[in-house]
N, C-alpha and C positions, 0 to 999 in steps of 0.2 A: 567941966573938964571933958565931957563926952563930945561936945561939938568941936573942940579944938583938935582932938585926936582924929575925928572924921575928916576934918579939913587937911590935917597933916597926911593922913592916909591917901586922900584923893590927890594931894599935891605930889606925893611920892609916886603914885600910879601914873600920873600925867608925865612926870619926868622920865620914868622908865619907858613909857610908850613913845614919847618924843625922841628919846635916845635911840630906841630900836628903829624908829622911822628914819632917823638921820643915817644910821648905819646901813639900813636897807637901801636907801636912796644913793648913798655913796657907792655901794656895791653895784647897783644898776648903772650908775654913771661910768664906773671903771669898765664894766663889761661893754657898754656902748662905745667907749673910747677905744678899747682893744679891737672891736669889730671894725670901726671906722679906719683905724690904723692899718689893719690887714687889707681892707679894700683899697685904700690909697696906695699902699705899698705895691700891690699887684698892678695898679694903673701906672704908677711911676716906673716900675720895672718894664712894663710893656712899652712905655714911651721911650725909655732909655734904649731898649732893644731896637725900636723903630729908628731912633736917631743913629744908632750904630750901623744899622743896615743902610740907611741913607748915606752915611759917610762912606761906607764900602762901595755903594753904587756910584757915588761921585768919583771915587778913586778909580773905579773900572772905566768910567767914561773918560776921565782925564788920561788914563793910560792908553785908551784906544785912539784918542785924538793926538797924542804926543808925537807919533812918528809920521803922520801924514802931511801936515802942513805946519810950519813953525808958528804961524800966527794963531792957528787953532789950538796948538799945543800950549802956547803961553796963555791964551784966553781961558782955556779949560782948566789949566793949572791954577790960575788966579781965582777963577770962579769956584773951583773945588776947595781951595784953601779958605776962601771967604765963607762958603757954606759950612765947611767943617768947623771953622772957628765959631760961627754963630751957633751951630748945633752943640758944640762942646760947652760954650758959655751958658747956653740955655738949660742944659741938663747936668751941670756941674754940681757935685754934692757939696 
């Protein structure tokens, strides 16, 4: 009977240690996931702001060409709409 209780005790200790290791590993993975999310969120926000600024710059260029020559106004408007559409579709949530 002495040997079986030792085996049972060692088995229980192993299960407790393995369970604690799994919980610790899960906490580490959650912390890493949160840190990655924060970094990606900052990068995506910066990219979204850059796209918005690019769209505003295109609008300013389109507005500056609109009154000088009808051909340039039409071309700038079309180009601005195309770029704006591409930027919006690339950064759509």
